[in-house]
C-alpha positions as CSV (number, residue, x, y, z in Angstrom):
1,X,0.0,0.0,0.0
2,X,2.8,2.4,0.9
3,X,4.6,1.8,-2.4
4,X,1.4,2.4,-4.3
5,X,0.8,5.7,-2.5
6,X,4.4,6.6,-3.1
7,X,4.1,5.9,-6.8
8,X,0.9,8.0,-7.0
9,X,2.5,10.9,-5.1
10,X,5.5,10.8,-7.4
11,X,3.3,10.8,-10.5
12,X,1.0,13.5,-9.3
13,X,3.7,15.8,-8.0
14,X,5.4,16.0,-11.5
15,X,3.1,18.4,-13.5
16,X,4.5,17.3,-16.8
17,X,3.6,13.7,-16.1
18,X,0.2,14.6,-14.9
19,X,-0.5,16.7,-18.0
20,X,0.9,14.0,-20.3
21,X,-1.2,11.3,-18.5
22,X,-4.3,13.4,-18.8
23,X,-3.7,13.9,-22.5
24,X,-3.0,10.2,-23.1
25,X,-6.2,9.1,-21.3
26,X,-8.2,11.7,-23.2
27,X,-7.0,10.6,-26.6
28,X,-7.3,7.0,-25.6
29,X,-11.0,7.2,-25.0
30,X,-11.7,9.1,-28.2
31,X,-13.2,6.9,-31.0
32,X,-11.0,8.4,-33.8
33,X,-7.7,7.9,-31.9
34,X,-5.7,4.7,-31.5
35,X,-3.1,3.8,-28.8
36,X,-0.3,5.1,-31.0
37,X,-2.0,8.5,-31.4
38,X,-2.8,8.6,-27.7
39,X,0.8,7.8,-26.7
40,X,2.2,10.4,-29.0
41,X,-0.2,13.1,-27.8
42,X,0.5,12.3,-24.1
43,X,4.3,12.4,-24.6
44,X,4.1,15.6,-26.6
45,X,2.0,17.3,-23.9
46,X,4.5,16.2,-21.3
47,X,7.4,17.5,-23.4
48,X,5.5,20.8,-23.8
49,X,5.4,21.1,-20.1
50,X,9.1,20.4,-19.7
51,X,9.7,23.1,-22.3
52,X,7.6,25.5,-20.1
53,X,9.6,24.4,-17.0
54,X,12.9,25.0,-18.9
55,X,11.7,28.5,-19.7
56,X,10.6,29.1,-16.1
57,X,14.0,27.9,-14.8
58,X,15.7,30.3,-17.1
59,X,13.6,33.2,-15.9
60,X,14.1,32.3,-12.3
61,X,17.9,32.0,-12.8
62,X,18.0,35.6,-14.1
63,X,15.8,36.8,-11.2
64,X,18.1,35.1,-8.7
65,X,20.8,37.4,-10.0
66,X,18.6,40.4,-9.5
67,X,17.3,39.6,-6.0
68,X,20.6,39.8,-4.1
69,X,21.5,43.0,-5.9
70,X,18.3,44.7,-4.6
71,X,18.9,43.4,-1.1
72,X,22.4,44.8,-0.9
73,X,21.8,48.0,-2.8
74,X,18.8,49.1,-0.8
75,X,19.5,47.2,2.5
76,X,16.2,45.4,2.3
77,X,15.5,42.8,5.0
78,X,12.3,40.9,6.0
79,X,10.0,38.0,5.2
80,X,10.2,36.6,1.7
81,X,7.1,35.2,0.0
82,X,8.5,32.1,-1.8
83,X,6.4,29.0,-2.2
84,X,9.3,26.6,-2.9
85,X,11.2,27.7,0.2
86,X,8.3,27.4,2.6
87,X,7.2,24.1,1.1
88,X,10.7,22.7,1.5
89,X,10.6,23.7,5.2
90,X,7.0,22.4,5.7
91,X,7.7,19.0,4.1
92,X,10.2,18.3,6.8
93,X,7.4,18.7,9.4
94,X,4.3,17.3,7.7
95,X,5.6,15.5,4.6
96,X,3.5,12.3,5.0
97,X,0.2,14.2,5.6
98,X,0.9,16.6,2.7
99,X,1.5,13.6,0.3
100,X,-1.7,11.8,1.4
101,X,-3.7,15.0,1.1
102,X,-2.4,15.6,-2.4
103,X,-3.4,12.2,-3.6
104,X,-6.8,12.4,-2.0
105,X,-7.3,15.9,-3.4
106,X,-6.8,14.6,-6.9
107,X,-9.3,11.8,-6.3
108,X,-11.9,14.2,-4.8
109,X,-11.2,16.6,-7.7
110,X,-12.4,13.9,-10.1
111,X,-15.4,13.0,-7.9
112,X,-16.5,16.6,-7.5
113,X,-16.1,17.3,-11.2
114,X,-18.3,14.4,-11.9
115,X,-21.2,15.1,-9.5
116,X,-21.0,18.9,-9.2
117,X,-21.7,21.6,-11.8
118,X,-18.0,22.6,-11.7
119,X,-16.5,20.5,-14.5
120,X,-12.8,21.2,-14.1
121,X,-9.7,19.0,-13.8
122,X,-6.8,20.7,-12.1
123,X,-3.5,20.1,-13.9
124,X,-1.1,22.4,-12.1
125,X,0.4,19.5,-10.0
126,X,3.1,21.5,-8.2
127,X,0.4,23.9,-6.9
128,X,-1.6,20.9,-5.7
129,X,1.5,19.9,-3.6
130,X,1.9,23.4,-2.3
131,X,-1.8,23.7,-1.2
132,X,-1.6,20.2,0.3
133,X,1.4,21.3,2.4
134,X,-0.4,24.4,3.5
135,X,-3.5,22.4,4.5
136,X,-1.4,19.9,6.4
137,X,0.4,22.7,8.3
138,X,-2.6,24.9,9.2
139,X,-5.0,22.0,10.0
140,X,-2.5,20.5,12.3
141,X,-1.9,23.9,14.0
142,X,-5.6,24.1,14.9
143,X,-5.6,20.5,16.3
144,X,-6.5,18.0,13.6
145,X,-4.4,14.9,13.1
146,X,-4.4,11.4,11.6
147,X,-7.0,10.3,9.2
148,X,-9.3,13.2,10.0
149,X,-6.5,15.6,9.0
150,X,-6.0,13.6,5.7
151,X,-9.7,13.4,4.9
152,X,-10.5,17.1,5.7
153,X,-7.4,18.2,3.8
154,X,-8.2,16.0,0.7
155,X,-11.8,17.2,0.6
156,X,-10.8,20.9,0.9
157,X,-8.2,20.5,-1.8
158,X,-10.5,18.7,-4.1
159,X,-13.2,21.4,-3.7
160,X,-10.7,24.2,-4.3
161,X,-9.6,22.5,-7.5
162,X,-13.1,22.6,-9.0
163,X,-14.5,25.8,-7.5
164,X,-11.6,28.2,-8.1
165,X,-11.2,27.4,-11.8
166,X,-14.9,28.2,-12.1
167,X,-14.3,31.5,-10.4
168,X,-11.6,32.4,-13.0
169,X,-13.4,31.0,-16.1
170,X,-14.7,34.4,-17.1
171,X,-11.1,35.8,-17.0
172,X,-9.7,33.0,-19.2
173,X,-12.6,33.4,-21.6
174,X,-12.0,37.2,-21.9
175,X,-8.3,36.8,-22.4
176,X,-8.5,33.9,-25.0
177,X,-11.8,34.6,-26.6
178,X,-13.1,31.1,-25.9
179,X,-13.9,28.9,-22.9
180,X,-11.9,25.8,-23.8
181,X,-9.7,26.0,-20.7
182,X,-9.4,28.0,-17.5
183,X,-6.8,29.2,-15.0
184,X,-5.6,26.5,-12.5
185,X,-3.3,28.6,-10.3
186,X,-3.8,29.3,-6.6
187,X,-3.7,33.1,-7.0
188,X,-7.4,33.2,-8.1
189,X,-8.2,36.0,-5.7
190,X,-5.7,38.3,-7.2
191,X,-6.7,37.6,-10.8
192,X,-10.4,38.1,-10.0
193,X,-9.8,41.3,-8.1
194,X,-7.4,42.6,-10.8
195,X,-9.9,41.9,-13.6
196,X,-12.7,43.6,-11.7
197,X,-10.8,46.7,-10.7
198,X,-9.3,47.0,-14.2
199,X,-12.8,46.8,-15.7
200,X,-14.0,49.6,-13.4
201,X,-11.0,51.9,-13.5
202,X,-9.3,51.0,-16.7
203,X,-9.8,52.2,-20.3
204,X,-11.3,50.7,-23.4
205,X,-9.4,47.4,-24.0
206,X,-10.2,47.6,-27.8
207,X,-8.7,51.1,-28.1
208,X,-5.9,51.2,-25.5
209,X,-4.6,47.6,-25.5
210,X,-1.0,47.4,-24.3
211,X,-0.4,44.9,-27.2
212,X,-1.3,47.6,-29.8
213,X,1.2,50.2,-28.6
214,X,2.5,52.4,-31.4
215,X,6.2,53.3,-31.5
216,X,7.9,56.1,-33.5
217,X,9.8,54.9,-36.5
218,X,13.1,55.2,-34.7
219,X,11.9,52.9,-32.0
220,X,10.2,50.4,-34.3
221,X,12.4,47.7,-33.0
222,X,10.4,47.8,-29.7
223,X,7.4,46.3,-31.5
224,X,9.2,43.0,-31.2
225,X,8.2,41.7,-27.7
226,X,11.5,39.8,-27.3
227,X,13.5,42.9,-28.0
228,X,11.5,45.2,-25.7
229,X,11.5,42.6,-22.9
230,X,15.3,42.3,-23.1
231,X,15.8,46.0,-23.0
232,X,13.3,46.7,-20.2
233,X,15.0,43.9,-18.1
234,X,18.4,45.5,-18.8
235,X,17.1,48.7,-17.2
236,X,15.7,46.8,-14.2
237,X,19.1,45.1,-13.7
238,X,21.1,48.3,-14.1
239,X,19.1,50.4,-11.5
240,X,20.2,48.4,-8.4
241,X,23.6,47.7,-9.9
242,X,24.4,51.4,-9.9
243,X,23.5,51.7,-6.2
244,X,25.9,48.9,-5.2
245,X,29.3,49.6,-3.7
246,X,32.0,49.7,-6.4
247,X,33.6,46.4,-5.3
248,X,30.2,44.5,-5.3
249,X,29.3,45.9,-8.7
250,X,32.7,44.8,-10.1
251,X,32.2,41.3,-8.7
252,X,28.9,40.7,-10.3
253,X,30.2,39.1,-13.5
254,X,33.2,37.3,-11.9
255,X,35.9,37.4,-14.4
256,X,33.6,39.2,-16.9
257,X,32.7,42.8,-17.1
258,X,29.7,43.5,-14.8
259,X,27.7,45.4,-17.5
260,X,28.2,42.5,-20.1
261,X,27.1,40.1,-17.4
262,X,23.8,42.0,-16.7
263,X,23.2,42.5,-20.4
264,X,23.5,38.7,-20.9
265,X,21.1,38.1,-18.0
266,X,18.5,40.5,-19.5
267,X,18.6,38.8,-22.9
268,X,18.5,35.4,-21.1
269,X,15.4,36.5,-19.3
270,X,13.8,37.4,-22.6
271,X,14.7,34.1,-24.1
272,X,13.1,32.4,-21.1
273,X,9.9,34.2,-21.8
274,X,9.9,33.0,-25.4
275,X,10.5,29.4,-24.3
276,X,7.6,29.6,-21.8
277,X,5.2,30.9,-24.5
278,X,6.3,28.1,-26.9
279,X,5.8,25.5,-24.2
280,X,2.3,26.8,-23.4
281,X,1.3,26.6,-27.1
282,X,2.5,22.9,-27.3
283,X,0.6,22.0,-24.2
284,X,-2.6,23.6,-25.4
285,X,-2.3,22.0,-28.8
286,X,-2.5,18.6,-27.1
287,X,-4.4,19.0,-23.9
288,X,-7.4,20.9,-25.2
289,X,-8.3,18.4,-28.0
290,X,-7.6,15.5,-25.5
291,X,-10.2,16.9,-23.1
292,X,-12.9,16.2,-25.7
293,X,-12.3,12.6,-24.9
294,X,-12.4,13.1,-21.1
295,X,-15.5,15.2,-21.4
296,X,-17.3,12.6,-23.4
297,X,-16.3,9.5,-21.3
298,X,-15.1,10.3,-17.8
299,X,-16.3,13.8,-16.7
300,X,-18.8,15.1,-19.2
301,X,-18.0,18.7,-20.4
302,X,-14.7,18.7,-18.4
303,X,-12.2,21.5,-19.0
304,X,-8.5,21.7,-18.0
305,X,-7.4,24.1,-15.4
306,X,-3.9,25.2,-16.4
307,X,-1.0,27.1,-14.8
308,X,-0.9,30.9,-15.2
309,X,1.7,31.2,-18.0
310,X,-1.1,29.9,-20.2
311,X,-2.2,33.5,-20.6
312,X,1.2,34.9,-21.5
313,X,0.9,34.3,-25.2
314,X,-2.1,36.7,-25.2
315,X,-0.2,39.7,-23.9
316,X,3.6,39.8,-24.1
317,X,3.7,43.6,-23.3
318,X,1.1,43.2,-20.6
319,X,3.2,40.6,-18.8
320,X,6.1,43.1,-18.4
321,X,3.8,45.9,-17.5
322,X,2.1,43.7,-14.8
323,X,5.4,42.6,-13.5
324,X,6.8,46.1,-13.1
325,X,3.6,47.5,-11.6
326,X,3.4,44.6,-9.1
327,X,7.0,45.0,-8.1
328,X,6.5,48.7,-7.5
329,X,3.5,48.0,-5.3
330,X,5.6,45.4,-3.4
331,X,8.3,48.0,-2.7
332,X,5.7,50.6,-1.5
333,X,4.1,48.0,0.8
334,X,7.5,47.1,2.2
335,X,8.0,50.7,3.2
336,X,4.6,51.1,5.0
337,X,3.9,47.7,6.6
338,X,6.5,48.0,9.4
339,X,5.1,51.3,10.7
340,X,1.5,49.9,10.7
341,X,2.6,46.8,12.8
342,X,2.8,44.1,10.1
343,X,5.7,42.0,9.1
344,X,7.9,43.6,6.4
345,X,7.4,41.5,3.2
346,X,10.3,41.7,0.8
347,X,9.1,41.8,-2.8
348,X,9.7,38.2,-4.1
349,X,10.6,38.5,-7.8
350,X,9.2,35.1,-8.8
351,X,5.5,35.8,-7.6
352,X,5.7,39.4,-8.8
353,X,6.7,38.2,-12.3
354,X,4.5,35.2,-12.8
355,X,1.4,36.3,-10.9
356,X,1.9,40.0,-11.6
357,X,2.5,39.2,-15.3
358,X,-0.7,37.1,-15.4
359,X,-2.6,39.9,-13.6
360,X,-1.3,42.4,-16.2
361,X,-2.6,40.3,-19.1
362,X,-6.0,39.9,-17.4
363,X,-6.0,43.7,-16.5
364,X,-5.2,44.6,-20.2
365,X,-8.1,42.3,-21.4
366,X,-10.6,44.2,-19.3
367,X,-9.1,47.7,-19.2
368,X,-6.3,48.2,-21.7
369,X,-2.9,49.6,-20.8
370,X,-4.3,51.3,-17.6
371,X,-5.9,48.0,-16.7
372,X,-2.6,46.1,-17.0
373,X,-1.0,48.6,-14.7
374,X,-3.9,48.4,-12.2
375,X,-4.0,44.6,-12.4
376,X,-0.3,44.3,-11.6
377,X,-0.4,46.9,-8.8
378,X,-3.4,45.1,-7.1
379,X,-1.4,41.9,-7.3
380,X,1.6,43.5,-5.5
381,X,-0.6,44.9,-2.7
382,X,-2.3,41.6,-2.1
383,X,1.0,39.6,-2.1
384,X,2.3,41.7,0.8
385,X,-0.9,41.9,2.9
386,X,-1.8,38.2,2.5
387,X,1.7,37.0,3.2
388,X,1.9,39.1,6.4
389,X,-1.6,38.0,7.7
390,X,-0.8,34.3,7.0
391,X,2.2,34.1,9.2
392,X,0.4,33.6,12.5
393,X,-1.7,30.7,11.0
394,X,1.4,28.7,10.3
395,X,2.5,28.3,13.9
396,X,6.3,27.8,14.2
397,X,6.7,27.7,10.4
398,X,5.8,31.4,10.4
399,X,9.0,32.1,12.2
400,X,11.2,31.0,9.3
401,X,11.4,34.4,7.5
402,X,9.6,32.9,4.5
403,X,6.0,32.4,3.6
404,X,3.6,31.5,0.8
405,X,3.5,33.9,-2.2
406,X,0.2,33.2,-3.8
407,X,-3.2,34.6,-2.7
408,X,-5.2,31.4,-2.4
409,X,-2.6,29.8,-0.1
410,X,-2.8,33.0,2.0
411,X,-6.6,33.4,2.4
412,X,-7.2,29.6,2.9
413,X,-4.6,29.5,5.6
414,X,-5.9,32.7,7.2
415,X,-9.5,31.3,7.3
416,X,-8.3,28.0,8.8
417,X,-6.4,29.9,11.5
418,X,-9.5,32.0,12.2
419,X,-11.7,28.9,12.5
420,X,-9.2,27.4,15.0
421,X,-9.3,30.6,17.1
422,X,-13.1,30.8,16.9
423,X,-13.9,27.2,17.8
424,X,-10.7,26.0,19.5
425,X,-8.5,23.0,18.7
426,X,-10.1,20.8,16.0
427,X,-12.7,23.5,15.2
C-alpha cells in the first residue's frame, strides 16, 4: 500500500507527467484515436510542459541574480514570499500528511467534477502539492491529526480545485476569446480582483490595449516583444547595480565585465519568456483536444485548469507591465507595513513576475494599458498583505522568515487559522 501511494505521489507531483497522462487518457477514450496517437499526444503534452519548465527555470535564474543585488543595494530585510522555500521547510514537518492530502485531493477533484456543476480537472500539479502542504500545516496547527486531517485536507483540496477554476473562467474566456480552458493557479483571488478593478477603473481594451502600442519609426524595434522585454529587463538590472558599492558591482560578473554580465542576464530572461510561451502553445495544442475525450467518457464537459503562464501568449507587453507594476506595489508595501505593525514582506521577484504578469494580461483584457498597470499593482498589494496576515496561522513555520507567495494559499490559511481561534482546537 505504501509503495502504491508513493508511486501516485511521485506521478501527481510532477506536473509534466500529470499533464501527459491526462492527454494520453483523453486521446485513448476518443473513438477516432488509437493507442499510438494517444501515446504520441501524451508524450508531446509532457514535453510541452518540460519546455515550459525549462523557460521558467531560465527566468528564475535571471531573477536570482537580481534579488541579491536589490537586497544589498537598498538594504532590504524581511520575510520573503516564496512557495518553494516554505514548502521545503514544511515537508520536513508534515511530509506524510501533505503527500496523502495531495493524492486524496486529486481523487476528490475527479469525484466533485463528476457530481457537481464545476466540470474542471486541475492540472497544475506543483500547486496541488503546495496547497496540500499548507493544509497539512494549518489544519495540524488548529488541532487536527491522523486520518481526520488527511480526509478534511483532501476534501478541501478537491473542492478548491473545482471551485476556483470556475471563479476564474470568465477571466480566461475574456483573455483567450473562448472557454476551452481556465486558470488553474492558486492566485485566483488576485486575478479576479485585478480583472474587476481593471474593468471599473481601466480604459477601453479595444482602443488602448498594451499589445497595440504604437512606436515612433526610430523605436520600431520595440514592437518585437522579445527585444522590448530584453531592453526593459536590462534597465531593471542596471538600477540596483548602480547603487551597489563599487567592489560589489565589479564582482557581479566574476571574471567578466559587470555590464556585459547583466546584459546577458537581461537577454537570457527574454529568451526564457519565449520558451515559456512556446511550451504553453505545445501544451494547449495537445491538452485541449484530448479533453474532448475526457469530457465525453469520464467527466462530461470537463475542461482543463492550467498554470498561469497559459495567458502569457495573449499579452507579451502586458506581462512586463504587470510585473513592473506589481513589483513597485511590493516596494511601496515594504516601506509602509512595518510602521503599521505588520511583518515587512520583501518583494519576491518570482511571484511578482509570474502572478503580476498574469494579472497584467488579465487587466489589459478588461481595461487596456491602464488595466494592465492596475492589475499588476493590485497583485503587488495583495501579495504583501496576504503574506503578512498568513504568518500567525502557520505556527512555528511562520518564524522561518519565509511564507507563501500566492493569494489562495494565504486566504485559505488565514481562514483555517480563524476557525481554529473561533472554535478552539479541532474547530
